[in-house]
Backbone of each chain as ProteinMPNN parsed JSONL, in Angstrom:
{"seq_chain_A": "DQQVKQNSPSLSVQEGRISILNCDYTNSMFDYFLWYKKYPAEGPTFLISISSIKDKNEDGRFTVFLNKSAKHLSLHIVPSQPGDSAVYFCAARNSGNTPLVFGKGTRLSVIA", "coords_chain_A": {"N_chain_A": [[16.223, 20.494, -54.645], [19.146, 21.238, -52.996], [19.826, 20.23, -49.797], [22.071, 19.913, -48.32], [25.137, 21.269, -48.825], [28.174, 21.202, -50.512], [30.383, 23.261, -51.546], [32.872, 23.328, -52.71], [34.296, 21.478, -55.141], [36.777, 20.307, -55.218], [39.986, 20.104, -53.552], [43.306, 20.955, -52.904], [46.126, 20.184, -50.957], [49.19, 20.649, -49.255], [51.263, 18.077, -47.93], [51.34, 17.709, -44.437], [50.282, 20.179, -43.917], [47.272, 22.036, -42.948], [44.057, 20.767, -43.751], [40.981, 22.037, -44.761], [37.682, 21.413, -44.953], [34.557, 22.374, -46.148], [31.033, 22.79, -45.406], [27.667, 23.506, -45.98], [24.298, 23.874, -44.823], [20.74, 23.824, -45.307], [18.451, 23.108, -43.962], [16.972, 23.79, -41.013], [16.16, 22.0, -39.159], [17.911, 19.94, -38.989], [19.926, 18.004, -36.83], [22.084, 16.448, -36.37], [25.236, 15.668, -37.526], [27.525, 14.415, -39.905], [30.686, 13.29, -41.149], [31.908, 11.584, -43.948], [34.29, 9.497, -45.536], [35.576, 8.633, -48.69], [37.12, 6.239, -50.659], [38.188, 5.427, -54.042], [36.104, 3.053, -55.693], [35.2, 1.969, -53.354], [32.871, 1.807, -50.583], [31.474, 4.644, -48.761], [33.129, 5.545, -45.717], [32.61, 5.988, -42.264], [33.708, 8.874, -40.555], [33.738, 11.049, -38.599], [31.505, 12.615, -36.259], [29.015, 15.043, -35.205], [26.861, 16.355, -32.766], [24.064, 18.602, -32.613], [24.091, 19.89, -30.202], [26.593, 20.466, -29.558], [29.574, 22.384, -30.394], [31.957, 21.638, -31.336], [33.927, 18.815, -32.147], [36.421, 16.481, -31.58], [38.759, 14.172, -32.894], [41.577, 12.683, -32.776], [43.543, 13.516, -35.516], [41.462, 14.766, -36.717], [38.946, 17.239, -36.67], [35.733, 18.448, -36.156], [33.792, 21.282, -36.691], [30.926, 23.103, -35.721], [28.684, 25.567, -36.683], [25.843, 26.705, -35.8], [24.191, 28.935, -36.124], [25.032, 29.987, -38.505], [24.521, 27.888, -40.087], [26.534, 26.052, -40.85], [29.213, 23.812, -41.247], [32.498, 22.499, -40.654], [35.312, 20.512, -41.535], [38.372, 19.819, -40.161], [41.585, 18.758, -40.897], [44.543, 17.892, -39.511], [47.938, 17.13, -38.919], [47.804, 17.066, -42.508], [47.884, 14.081, -44.475], [49.244, 12.018, -47.122], [47.656, 9.707, -47.382], [45.18, 10.644, -46.71], [43.998, 11.519, -48.947], [41.098, 11.537, -50.746], [37.532, 11.344, -51.384], [35.415, 13.463, -49.609], [32.455, 13.394, -47.84], [29.876, 15.354, -46.569], [27.219, 14.942, -44.293], [23.831, 14.987, -43.082], [21.145, 14.865, -40.677], [17.829, 14.822, -39.213], [16.066, 14.477, -36.082], [14.567, 11.315, -35.225], [13.233, 8.777, -37.401], [14.653, 9.462, -39.849], [16.258, 9.708, -43.034], [19.823, 9.948, -43.722], [21.067, 12.848, -45.282], [23.088, 13.65, -47.939], [25.887, 15.677, -49.007], [27.455, 16.712, -52.154], [30.075, 16.084, -52.128], [33.637, 16.585, -51.626], [36.68, 16.48, -53.261], [39.661, 15.664, -51.891], [43.056, 16.239, -52.279], [46.122, 15.349, -51.13], [49.284, 16.465, -51.283], [52.474, 15.158, -51.518]], "CA_chain_A": [[16.914, 21.533, -53.883], [20.169, 20.617, -52.158], [19.757, 20.625, -48.389], [23.443, 19.882, -47.817], [25.931, 21.782, -49.951], [29.627, 21.277, -50.429], [30.569, 24.129, -52.71], [34.178, 23.12, -53.331], [34.381, 20.1, -55.636], [38.099, 19.74, -54.99], [40.903, 20.857, -52.701], [44.671, 20.406, -52.872], [46.849, 20.651, -49.779], [50.501, 20.004, -49.109], [51.433, 17.185, -46.781], [51.761, 18.37, -43.211], [49.494, 21.388, -43.669], [45.893, 21.797, -42.546], [42.998, 20.701, -44.76], [39.695, 22.508, -44.235], [36.587, 21.113, -45.869], [33.393, 23.121, -45.697], [29.711, 22.248, -45.704], [26.555, 24.366, -45.563], [23.017, 23.194, -44.899], [19.613, 24.762, -45.331], [17.353, 22.631, -43.124], [17.255, 24.128, -39.613], [15.769, 20.873, -38.313], [19.024, 18.999, -38.878], [20.536, 18.083, -35.507], [23.191, 15.489, -36.274], [26.037, 15.877, -38.727], [28.592, 13.424, -40.025], [31.592, 13.31, -42.295], [32.305, 10.29, -44.463], [35.438, 9.513, -46.437], [35.371, 7.578, -49.686], [38.168, 5.918, -51.634], [37.611, 4.876, -55.279], [35.606, 1.68, -55.735], [34.793, 1.522, -52.027], [31.784, 2.577, -50.022], [31.894, 5.666, -47.791], [33.383, 5.099, -44.344], [32.355, 7.018, -41.266], [34.917, 9.522, -40.05], [33.5, 11.789, -37.367], [30.166, 13.21, -36.227], [28.775, 16.049, -34.177], [25.468, 16.645, -32.464], [23.812, 20.046, -32.628], [24.269, 20.496, -28.88], [28.016, 20.802, -29.444], [30.092, 23.174, -31.509], [33.252, 21.093, -31.742], [34.228, 17.442, -31.767], [37.784, 16.204, -32.029], [39.176, 12.768, -32.85], [42.916, 12.6, -33.365], [43.865, 14.591, -36.463], [40.219, 15.263, -37.308], [38.085, 18.046, -35.829], [34.585, 19.015, -36.848], [33.245, 22.487, -36.071], [29.558, 23.378, -36.14], [28.166, 26.917, -36.423], [24.417, 26.531, -36.088], [23.564, 30.179, -36.585], [25.398, 30.148, -39.913], [24.211, 26.612, -40.753], [27.802, 25.741, -41.496], [30.17, 23.005, -40.513], [33.754, 22.297, -41.358], [36.181, 19.42, -41.092], [39.78, 20.173, -40.196], [42.518, 17.627, -40.815], [45.886, 18.44, -39.319], [48.495, 17.462, -40.214], [47.296, 16.263, -43.628], [48.784, 13.024, -44.936], [48.853, 11.538, -48.458], [46.575, 8.721, -47.249], [43.906, 11.34, -46.533], [43.455, 11.827, -50.279], [39.832, 10.809, -50.902], [36.376, 12.246, -51.472], [34.807, 13.64, -48.296], [31.041, 13.747, -47.893], [29.181, 15.875, -45.413], [25.859, 14.403, -44.249], [23.055, 15.527, -41.962], [19.822, 14.303, -40.482], [17.132, 15.339, -38.042], [15.661, 13.436, -35.123], [13.551, 10.399, -35.705], [13.65, 7.823, -38.422], [14.842, 10.171, -41.117], [17.513, 9.269, -43.64], [20.922, 10.886, -43.9], [21.121, 13.606, -46.534], [24.503, 13.853, -48.248], [26.352, 16.639, -49.991], [28.009, 16.115, -53.374], [31.436, 15.652, -51.862], [34.826, 17.369, -51.983], [37.832, 15.599, -53.471], [40.883, 16.186, -51.279], [44.337, 15.676, -52.714], [47.236, 15.762, -50.276], [50.469, 16.321, -52.135], [53.696, 14.916, -50.735]], "C_chain_A": [[17.872, 20.869, -52.895], [20.067, 21.127, -50.726], [21.142, 20.661, -47.749], [24.354, 20.231, -48.998], [27.415, 21.777, -49.621], [30.061, 22.005, -51.693], [31.932, 23.977, -53.377], [34.273, 21.688, -53.826], [35.74, 19.465, -55.344], [38.954, 20.692, -54.166], [42.25, 20.163, -52.74], [45.424, 21.035, -51.721], [48.192, 19.942, -49.737], [50.531, 19.143, -47.853], [51.937, 17.979, -45.587], [50.961, 19.628, -42.885], [48.072, 21.022, -43.251], [44.972, 21.723, -43.772], [41.709, 21.159, -44.09], [38.631, 22.276, -45.291], [35.315, 21.721, -45.295], [32.085, 22.514, -46.171], [28.67, 23.232, -45.187], [25.259, 23.574, -45.679], [21.891, 24.214, -44.808], [18.496, 24.375, -44.362], [17.683, 22.871, -41.651], [16.849, 23.012, -38.658], [16.892, 19.831, -38.183], [19.676, 19.148, -37.505], [21.703, 17.108, -35.316], [23.919, 15.513, -37.607], [27.206, 14.911, -38.741], [29.465, 13.753, -41.226], [31.955, 11.875, -42.641], [33.446, 10.501, -45.451], [35.264, 8.369, -47.423], [36.58, 7.464, -50.603], [37.506, 5.347, -52.885], [37.241, 3.406, -55.133], [35.292, 1.105, -54.348], [33.576, 2.33, -51.579], [32.299, 3.645, -49.076], [32.133, 5.04, -46.417], [33.226, 6.269, -43.389], [33.651, 7.562, -40.706], [34.689, 10.158, -38.683], [32.114, 12.403, -37.423], [30.094, 14.286, -35.157], [27.271, 16.25, -34.016], [25.282, 18.155, -32.397], [23.956, 20.699, -31.256], [25.736, 20.864, -28.635], [28.412, 21.732, -30.576], [31.454, 22.662, -31.996], [33.336, 19.647, -31.293], [35.554, 17.061, -32.394], [38.079, 14.718, -31.894], [40.51, 12.664, -33.561], [43.198, 13.797, -34.264], [42.629, 15.293, -37.016], [39.39, 16.044, -36.28], [36.943, 18.562, -36.675], [34.062, 20.185, -36.017], [31.843, 22.736, -36.62], [29.171, 24.796, -35.725], [26.692, 26.912, -36.814], [23.781, 27.796, -36.63], [23.854, 30.426, -38.057], [25.024, 28.926, -40.736], [25.433, 26.14, -41.549], [28.604, 24.787, -40.615], [31.417, 22.809, -41.353], [34.504, 21.138, -40.717], [37.619, 19.88, -41.253], [40.609, 18.903, -40.044], [43.91, 18.219, -40.656], [46.728, 17.473, -38.482], [47.93, 16.557, -41.305], [48.365, 15.271, -44.087], [48.338, 12.551, -46.322], [47.707, 10.526, -48.417], [45.21, 9.349, -46.997], [43.266, 11.69, -47.871], [42.26, 10.928, -50.558], [38.748, 11.841, -51.182], [35.717, 12.272, -50.094], [33.367, 14.126, -48.47], [30.584, 14.254, -46.541], [27.756, 15.307, -45.457], [25.15, 14.933, -43.014], [21.708, 14.828, -41.876], [19.137, 15.021, -39.342], [16.606, 14.168, -37.219], [14.595, 12.536, -35.71], [14.093, 9.517, -36.809], [13.776, 8.498, -39.779], [16.192, 9.794, -41.709], [18.568, 10.371, -43.659], [20.807, 11.543, -45.261], [22.579, 13.973, -46.764], [24.716, 15.051, -49.162], [26.972, 15.921, -51.182], [29.459, 15.691, -53.205], [32.484, 16.658, -52.292], [35.984, 16.405, -52.113], [39.074, 16.274, -52.905], [42.093, 15.464, -51.832], [45.416, 16.234, -51.814], [48.515, 15.422, -51.014], [51.709, 16.194, -51.262], [54.791, 15.924, -51.089]], "O_chain_A": [[17.468, 20.049, -52.07], [20.207, 22.325, -50.477], [21.357, 21.357, -46.756], [24.334, 19.565, -50.032], [27.843, 22.285, -48.585], [30.099, 21.422, -52.776], [32.126, 24.451, -54.497], [34.325, 20.764, -53.014], [35.851, 18.244, -55.235], [38.697, 21.893, -54.086], [42.334, 18.941, -52.625], [45.38, 22.248, -51.519], [48.312, 18.783, -50.133], [49.895, 19.459, -46.847], [52.838, 18.81, -45.707], [50.951, 20.093, -41.745], [47.712, 19.845, -43.206], [45.096, 22.515, -44.705], [41.384, 20.722, -42.986], [38.668, 22.858, -46.375], [35.035, 21.595, -44.103], [32.029, 21.824, -47.189], [28.79, 23.733, -44.069], [25.136, 22.7, -46.538], [22.072, 25.319, -44.297], [17.685, 25.22, -43.984], [18.576, 22.225, -41.103], [17.163, 23.074, -37.469], [16.807, 18.936, -37.342], [19.949, 20.262, -37.058], [22.233, 16.973, -34.214], [23.311, 15.396, -38.671], [27.803, 14.628, -37.702], [29.035, 14.403, -42.179], [32.264, 11.062, -41.77], [33.547, 11.539, -46.105], [34.856, 7.27, -47.047], [37.008, 8.432, -51.231], [36.388, 4.837, -52.812], [37.972, 2.622, -54.528], [35.137, -0.107, -54.196], [33.288, 3.396, -52.124], [33.443, 3.569, -48.627], [31.423, 4.12, -46.011], [33.654, 7.388, -43.672], [34.581, 6.808, -40.416], [35.382, 9.83, -37.72], [31.599, 12.683, -38.506], [30.987, 14.42, -34.32], [26.521, 16.307, -34.991], [26.235, 18.894, -32.15], [23.946, 21.926, -31.152], [26.069, 21.493, -27.631], [27.705, 21.864, -31.575], [32.022, 23.192, -32.951], [32.88, 19.291, -30.206], [35.785, 17.286, -33.582], [37.699, 14.083, -30.909], [40.572, 12.569, -34.787], [43.106, 14.946, -33.832], [42.745, 16.303, -37.709], [39.163, 15.573, -35.166], [37.154, 19.057, -37.782], [33.912, 20.084, -34.799], [31.599, 22.602, -37.818], [29.314, 25.174, -34.562], [26.336, 27.086, -37.979], [22.919, 27.731, -37.507], [23.034, 31.001, -38.773], [25.191, 28.927, -41.956], [25.359, 25.873, -42.748], [28.661, 24.943, -39.395], [31.4, 22.933, -42.578], [34.348, 20.835, -39.534], [38.038, 20.282, -42.339], [40.353, 18.081, -39.165], [44.402, 18.94, -41.524], [46.271, 17.034, -37.427], [47.611, 15.398, -41.042], [49.56, 15.564, -44.091], [47.161, 12.677, -46.659], [46.877, 10.496, -49.325], [44.191, 8.662, -47.065], [42.11, 12.111, -47.915], [42.391, 9.705, -50.602], [39.004, 13.044, -51.212], [35.489, 11.225, -49.488], [33.101, 15.12, -49.145], [30.872, 13.657, -45.504], [27.159, 15.204, -46.528], [25.789, 15.285, -42.022], [21.202, 14.28, -42.855], [19.78, 15.748, -38.584], [16.701, 13.012, -37.63], [13.822, 12.942, -36.578], [15.289, 9.529, -37.1], [13.085, 8.14, -40.733], [17.16, 9.584, -40.977], [18.251, 11.56, -43.618], [20.493, 10.896, -46.26], [23.228, 14.541, -45.886], [23.86, 15.397, -49.976], [27.016, 14.691, -51.227], [30.006, 15.004, -54.067], [32.264, 17.471, -53.19], [36.253, 15.612, -51.211], [39.489, 17.33, -53.384], [42.147, 14.235, -51.852], [45.607, 17.448, -51.738], [48.793, 14.264, -51.326], [51.957, 17.019, -50.383], [55.885, 15.869, -50.527]]}, "seq_chain_B": "GAGVSQSPRYKVAKRGQDVALRCDPISGHVSLFWYQQALGQGPEFLTYFQNEAQLDKSGLPSDRFFAERPEGSVSTLKIQRTQQEDSAVYLCASSLQPGGNSPLHFGNGTRLTVT", "coords_chain_B": {"N_chain_B": [[32.645, -12.248, -43.226], [33.139, -9.061, -41.556], [31.962, -6.77, -42.46], [29.55, -4.814, -44.435], [28.221, -6.524, -47.138], [27.969, -6.505, -50.635], [26.465, -7.677, -53.63], [26.012, -8.227, -57.184], [29.378, -6.873, -57.718], [29.654, -5.43, -60.036], [27.36, -4.739, -62.63], [26.079, -5.181, -65.782], [23.46, -4.254, -67.765], [21.076, -4.684, -70.347], [18.975, -2.211, -71.745], [15.707, -2.336, -70.503], [15.889, -4.796, -69.318], [15.468, -6.724, -66.286], [16.91, -6.295, -63.03], [18.572, -7.542, -60.078], [19.805, -6.655, -57.005], [21.943, -7.438, -54.347], [22.196, -7.276, -50.779], [24.084, -7.916, -47.933], [23.822, -7.231, -44.703], [25.667, -6.051, -41.774], [25.836, -8.453, -39.242], [23.165, -8.552, -36.972], [22.526, -5.91, -37.181], [19.994, -3.56, -37.078], [18.909, -1.607, -38.72], [18.611, -0.897, -42.206], [19.668, 0.554, -45.174], [19.181, 1.752, -48.491], [20.972, 3.444, -50.971], [21.42, 5.572, -53.815], [23.994, 6.434, -55.975], [24.856, 8.66, -58.279], [27.17, 9.495, -60.929], [29.614, 11.739, -59.832], [28.013, 12.804, -57.908], [26.556, 13.012, -54.571], [25.595, 10.298, -52.339], [22.186, 9.349, -52.675], [19.195, 8.983, -50.931], [17.211, 6.045, -51.039], [15.552, 3.958, -49.831], [14.431, 2.611, -46.624], [14.792, 0.157, -44.118], [13.609, -1.187, -41.091], [14.484, -3.8, -39.309], [12.454, -6.245, -40.726], [10.6, -4.557, -41.719], [9.631, -2.17, -44.067], [10.094, 1.013, -43.655], [10.327, 3.45, -44.869], [10.015, 4.498, -48.07], [10.309, 6.612, -49.654], [12.255, 7.634, -51.325], [12.495, 6.106, -53.587], [12.717, 6.156, -57.051], [10.8, 5.474, -58.969], [7.971, 3.324, -59.75], [9.229, 1.167, -60.771], [11.212, 0.392, -59.179], [11.924, -1.705, -56.481], [12.161, -2.928, -53.195], [13.127, -5.348, -50.759], [13.218, -7.059, -47.59], [12.897, -9.679, -46.334], [13.369, -11.381, -44.073], [14.521, -9.798, -42.263], [17.246, -9.557, -42.467], [19.207, -10.115, -44.927], [18.898, -8.085, -47.841], [17.2, -7.22, -50.875], [17.396, -5.257, -53.744], [15.392, -4.514, -56.379], [15.203, -3.736, -59.776], [13.061, -3.062, -62.286], [12.65, -3.387, -65.821], [14.933, -1.853, -66.764], [16.385, 1.383, -67.327], [18.432, 3.814, -69.053], [18.972, 5.961, -67.359], [19.048, 4.774, -64.93], [21.575, 3.97, -64.449], [24.141, 3.841, -62.177], [25.885, 3.855, -59.002], [24.843, 1.617, -56.586], [24.349, 1.754, -53.264], [24.438, 0.025, -50.217], [23.668, 0.264, -46.785], [24.108, -0.36, -43.293], [22.988, -0.08, -39.882], [23.393, -0.221, -36.338], [21.459, 0.735, -34.565], [17.93, 1.569, -34.448], [16.595, 3.752, -36.945], [18.987, 5.022, -37.476], [20.648, 6.556, -35.775], [23.062, 5.768, -34.905], [26.22, 5.614, -36.593], [26.172, 4.992, -40.144], [27.178, 2.012, -41.804], [28.679, 1.357, -44.719], [28.424, -0.74, -47.643], [30.541, -1.777, -50.438], [29.193, -1.233, -52.708], [27.175, -1.676, -55.719], [27.931, -1.339, -59.022], [25.909, -0.324, -61.499], [25.395, -0.516, -64.907], [23.523, 0.522, -67.551], [22.865, -0.32, -70.782]], "CA_chain_B": [[33.296, -10.982, -43.024], [32.511, -8.226, -40.559], [31.374, -5.581, -43.049], [28.394, -4.958, -45.306], [28.632, -7.148, -48.386], [27.025, -6.32, -51.724], [26.764, -8.417, -54.854], [27.383, -8.271, -57.683], [30.096, -5.593, -57.664], [29.369, -4.757, -61.297], [26.286, -5.352, -63.385], [25.739, -4.518, -67.038], [22.152, -4.719, -68.205], [20.524, -4.016, -71.522], [17.768, -1.467, -71.419], [14.511, -3.169, -70.494], [16.095, -5.986, -68.487], [15.294, -6.611, -64.838], [18.115, -6.626, -62.265], [18.399, -7.712, -58.636], [21.043, -6.332, -56.298], [21.845, -8.052, -53.024], [22.948, -6.68, -49.68], [24.199, -8.637, -46.666], [24.268, -6.231, -43.714], [26.404, -6.551, -40.62], [24.961, -9.277, -38.422], [22.609, -7.889, -35.802], [22.155, -4.52, -37.448], [18.552, -3.435, -37.204], [18.539, -0.697, -39.803], [19.248, -1.113, -43.51], [19.351, 1.649, -46.091], [19.684, 1.736, -49.864], [21.251, 4.746, -51.559], [21.843, 5.592, -55.209], [24.99, 7.47, -56.193], [25.191, 8.927, -59.68], [28.538, 9.982, -61.119], [29.849, 13.12, -59.428], [27.015, 13.229, -56.921], [26.575, 12.303, -53.299], [24.562, 9.261, -52.241], [20.806, 9.82, -52.488], [18.393, 7.983, -50.232], [16.157, 5.33, -51.761], [14.586, 3.303, -48.961], [14.929, 2.256, -45.299], [14.152, -0.951, -43.412], [13.923, -1.489, -39.698], [14.255, -5.251, -39.371], [11.851, -6.615, -42.016], [9.606, -3.555, -42.096], [10.093, -1.063, -44.911], [9.472, 2.167, -43.01], [10.39, 4.655, -45.712], [10.43, 4.232, -49.459], [10.038, 7.88, -50.328], [13.298, 7.97, -52.279], [12.459, 5.256, -54.783], [12.386, 7.104, -58.129], [9.608, 5.091, -59.732], [7.439, 2.016, -59.329], [10.084, 0.099, -61.3], [12.153, 0.057, -58.111], [11.269, -2.44, -55.413], [13.138, -3.476, -52.26], [12.559, -6.217, -49.728], [14.11, -7.595, -46.559], [11.832, -10.524, -45.767], [13.67, -11.992, -42.778], [15.18, -8.818, -41.42], [18.702, -9.526, -42.603], [19.564, -9.836, -46.324], [17.94, -7.26, -48.586], [17.356, -7.197, -52.326], [16.841, -4.125, -54.484], [15.072, -4.963, -57.725], [14.843, -2.693, -60.731], [12.41, -3.681, -63.448], [12.682, -2.651, -67.1], [15.966, -0.842, -66.54], [16.576, 2.466, -68.28], [19.791, 4.342, -68.98], [19.133, 6.856, -66.211], [19.244, 3.973, -63.717], [23.009, 3.708, -64.306], [24.636, 4.486, -60.963], [26.337, 2.917, -57.975], [23.816, 1.41, -55.573], [25.021, 1.521, -51.986], [23.651, -0.462, -49.097], [24.29, 0.588, -45.502], [23.368, -0.834, -42.136], [23.392, 0.498, -38.608], [22.975, -1.04, -35.209], [20.281, 1.287, -33.904], [16.837, 1.989, -35.318], [16.573, 5.136, -37.375], [20.287, 5.508, -37.946], [21.369, 7.461, -34.885], [24.438, 5.309, -34.953], [26.697, 5.834, -37.968], [25.925, 3.98, -41.152], [28.297, 1.264, -42.351], [28.355, 1.131, -46.124], [29.114, -1.706, -48.479], [31.307, -1.192, -51.538], [28.287, -0.835, -53.766], [27.048, -2.353, -57.005], [27.899, -0.374, -60.125], [24.988, -0.757, -62.553], [25.479, 0.195, -66.187], [22.446, 0.126, -68.449], [23.293, 0.041, -72.144]], "C_chain_B": [[32.507, -10.104, -42.078], [31.754, -7.063, -41.168], [30.11, -5.882, -43.815], [28.875, -5.482, -46.657], [27.552, -6.952, -49.446], [27.448, -7.137, -52.931], [25.669, -8.209, -55.885], [28.09, -6.918, -57.518], [29.791, -4.761, -58.902], [28.259, -5.521, -62.001], [26.045, -4.521, -64.63], [24.43, -5.105, -67.506], [21.756, -3.981, -69.476], [19.229, -3.32, -71.113], [16.548, -2.382, -71.532], [14.643, -4.43, -69.659], [15.781, -5.685, -67.027], [16.613, -6.974, -64.16], [17.755, -6.767, -60.79], [19.751, -7.538, -57.971], [20.886, -6.784, -54.848], [22.706, -7.325, -52.001], [22.898, -7.578, -48.462], [24.699, -7.654, -45.612], [25.129, -6.867, -42.629], [25.416, -7.285, -39.71], [24.468, -8.507, -37.196], [22.2, -6.448, -36.02], [20.667, -4.442, -37.789], [18.158, -2.655, -38.46], [19.308, -1.018, -41.079], [18.733, -0.05, -44.467], [19.891, 1.31, -47.479], [19.832, 3.181, -50.338], [21.665, 4.555, -53.014], [22.846, 6.726, -55.384], [25.315, 7.586, -57.674], [26.592, 9.53, -59.746], [28.654, 11.449, -60.706], [28.869, 13.667, -58.415], [27.245, 12.525, -55.594], [25.516, 11.211, -53.297], [23.183, 9.877, -51.997], [19.962, 8.667, -51.956], [17.334, 7.359, -51.14], [15.098, 4.802, -50.791], [15.257, 2.843, -47.671], [14.097, 1.12, -44.704], [14.567, -0.917, -41.944], [13.507, -2.937, -39.494], [13.597, -5.575, -40.721], [10.864, -5.564, -42.522], [10.234, -2.429, -42.919], [9.389, 0.204, -44.428], [9.465, 3.413, -43.891], [10.849, 4.235, -47.101], [10.242, 5.478, -50.304], [11.067, 8.233, -51.393], [13.304, 7.122, -53.536], [11.954, 6.096, -55.958], [11.154, 6.744, -58.943], [9.129, 3.742, -59.238], [8.2, 0.868, -59.979], [11.071, -0.387, -60.242], [11.379, -0.588, -56.961], [12.354, -3.022, -54.51], [12.431, -4.334, -51.239], [13.652, -6.677, -48.787], [13.269, -8.564, -45.728], [12.115, -11.109, -44.387], [14.466, -11.046, -41.882], [16.693, -8.844, -41.483], [19.067, -9.137, -44.036], [18.465, -9.011, -46.993], [18.252, -7.341, -50.078], [16.686, -5.95, -52.88], [16.632, -4.591, -55.921], [14.678, -3.771, -58.583], [14.283, -3.382, -61.965], [12.559, -2.766, -64.664], [13.68, -1.493, -67.012], [16.051, 0.157, -67.695], [17.959, 3.066, -68.063], [19.997, 5.235, -67.763], [19.252, 6.1, -64.886], [20.722, 3.671, -63.482], [23.558, 4.535, -63.142], [25.296, 3.418, -60.101], [25.24, 2.832, -56.922], [24.508, 0.95, -54.293], [24.017, 1.026, -50.956], [24.405, -0.097, -47.822], [23.448, 0.006, -44.382], [23.844, -0.099, -40.894], [22.738, -0.276, -37.487], [21.633, -0.593, -34.64], [19.177, 1.548, -34.915], [17.018, 3.436, -35.723], [17.905, 5.691, -37.802], [20.933, 6.545, -37.073], [22.809, 7.035, -34.705], [24.906, 5.417, -36.406], [26.377, 4.671, -38.898], [27.226, 3.329, -41.588], [27.918, 0.864, -43.77], [29.085, -0.08, -46.69], [29.851, -0.991, -49.601], [30.458, -0.852, -52.752], [28.234, -1.793, -54.94], [26.986, -1.276, -58.078], [27.042, -0.951, -61.234], [25.168, 0.124, -63.778], [24.393, -0.346, -67.09], [22.785, 0.629, -69.85], [22.115, 0.057, -73.131]], "O_chain_B": [[31.332, -10.366, -41.82], [30.972, -6.417, -40.471], [29.642, -7.02, -43.86], [29.818, -4.949, -47.243], [26.372, -7.199, -49.196], [28.637, -7.274, -53.219], [24.508, -8.031, -55.516], [27.439, -5.921, -57.206], [29.682, -3.537, -58.828], [28.207, -6.751, -61.983], [25.834, -3.311, -64.552], [24.301, -6.323, -67.631], [22.065, -2.802, -69.65], [18.495, -3.793, -70.245], [16.378, -3.101, -72.517], [13.644, -5.067, -69.325], [15.824, -4.534, -66.594], [17.348, -7.84, -64.635], [16.774, -6.195, -60.314], [20.724, -8.197, -58.336], [19.858, -6.553, -54.211], [23.79, -6.83, -52.31], [21.822, -7.963, -48.004], [25.872, -7.281, -45.623], [25.291, -8.086, -42.588], [24.315, -6.804, -39.445], [25.255, -7.891, -36.478], [21.595, -5.831, -35.144], [20.164, -5.154, -38.658], [17.206, -3.003, -39.159], [20.49, -1.361, -41.043], [17.533, 0.208, -44.557], [20.929, 0.662, -47.614], [18.952, 4.017, -50.138], [22.192, 3.509, -53.391], [22.577, 7.859, -54.983], [25.969, 6.716, -58.248], [27.125, 10.01, -58.745], [27.89, 12.296, -61.17], [28.889, 14.857, -58.1], [28.021, 11.574, -55.502], [24.636, 11.197, -54.157], [23.04, 10.811, -51.207], [20.01, 7.544, -52.459], [16.657, 8.05, -51.901], [13.918, 5.136, -50.896], [16.478, 2.698, -47.611], [12.868, 1.124, -44.777], [15.723, -0.654, -41.611], [12.318, -3.258, -39.506], [14.14, -5.208, -41.763], [10.352, -5.678, -43.636], [11.228, -1.823, -42.52], [8.226, 0.437, -44.755], [8.672, 4.328, -43.668], [11.938, 3.686, -47.273], [10.041, 5.401, -51.516], [10.787, 9.046, -52.274], [14.06, 7.407, -54.464], [10.879, 6.688, -55.872], [10.531, 7.619, -59.544], [9.782, 3.095, -58.419], [7.854, -0.294, -59.764], [11.687, -1.443, -60.391], [10.336, -0.094, -56.53], [13.353, -3.55, -54.999], [11.277, -4.084, -50.893], [14.836, -6.688, -49.126], [12.969, -8.298, -44.564], [11.184, -11.312, -43.607], [15.017, -11.462, -40.863], [17.361, -8.228, -40.652], [19.22, -7.951, -44.33], [17.275, -9.209, -46.747], [19.402, -7.507, -50.485], [15.551, -5.631, -52.527], [17.575, -5.009, -56.593], [13.911, -2.908, -58.157], [14.96, -4.188, -62.604], [12.589, -1.541, -64.543], [13.323, -0.325, -67.164], [15.824, -0.176, -68.858], [18.582, 2.855, -67.022], [21.089, 5.261, -67.195], [19.523, 6.7, -63.846], [21.083, 3.166, -62.419], [23.454, 5.762, -63.127], [25.269, 2.231, -60.428], [24.765, 3.854, -56.426], [25.158, -0.095, -54.251], [22.904, 1.54, -50.843], [25.634, -0.145, -47.785], [22.228, -0.108, -44.501], [24.952, 0.435, -40.855], [21.688, -0.897, -37.653], [20.786, -1.411, -34.282], [19.448, 1.729, -36.102], [17.528, 4.25, -34.953], [17.953, 6.745, -38.437], [21.709, 7.359, -37.575], [23.673, 7.853, -34.39], [24.103, 5.324, -37.334], [26.322, 3.516, -38.477], [28.25, 3.998, -41.728], [26.957, 0.126, -43.987], [30.2, -0.405, -46.282], [29.801, 0.234, -49.712], [30.945, -0.254, -53.711], [29.13, -2.615, -55.133], [26.11, -0.411, -58.057], [27.406, -1.956, -61.844], [25.1, 1.35, -63.696], [24.349, -1.545, -67.364], [22.968, 1.825, -70.075], [22.304, 0.34, -74.314]]}, "name": "protein", "num_of_chains": 2, "seq": "DQQVKQNSPSLSVQEGRISILNCDYTNSMFDYFLWYKKYPAEGPTFLISISSIKDKNEDGRFTVFLNKSAKHLSLHIVPSQPGDSAVYFCAARNSGNTPLVFGKGTRLSVIAGAGVSQSPRYKVAKRGQDVALRCDPISGHVSLFWYQQALGQGPEFLTYFQNEAQLDKSGLPSDRFFAERPEGSVSTLKIQRTQQEDSAVYLCASSLQPGGNSPLHFGNGTRLTVT"}
């Protein structure tokens, strides 16, 4: 049973526009959420995170929003650039020595 | 190098062979994780070390999978009597803090193909 769900396998966005990647989770004990970006033949790289005590975290072009009541988070990239084209993984964990649980990923293509 | 290093990058094994995958974490990182990523899926947790102690091996799919980190730095993931369903990318990650409250730093993975 998938605890972290990314229901859109792919997304295409024009350069300069906003990219919105969505993630839903089922485990109400999750309290820390992360987004990772992955290029082909490379490992995932950390992008941005958010703790459950916040509802928004911003870092440059990247903003993560958390809606705990809906068990939903989203990653906004604005403006989108061709170099943002990659697979984006949502991940979550709960307190303590528990491992990160990943979604299946969303492939973002930013078209010039 | 400053990142997590994994070797080999690619491994082809005949069904029934044993394989050993190596991970060199970032120096000083306490936590080390192994993940398995099948095609089209997200990484799935296999096992976790805090220094040399294997604190969680709940994700290992069978007793054919074994991991060690004897001196608290380099780790080896061993798969005995490989089967076709073991074909995947095996990712190693390390983090500075225990438990992974700090973000994980991943290596580039070892792509294992079992024929």
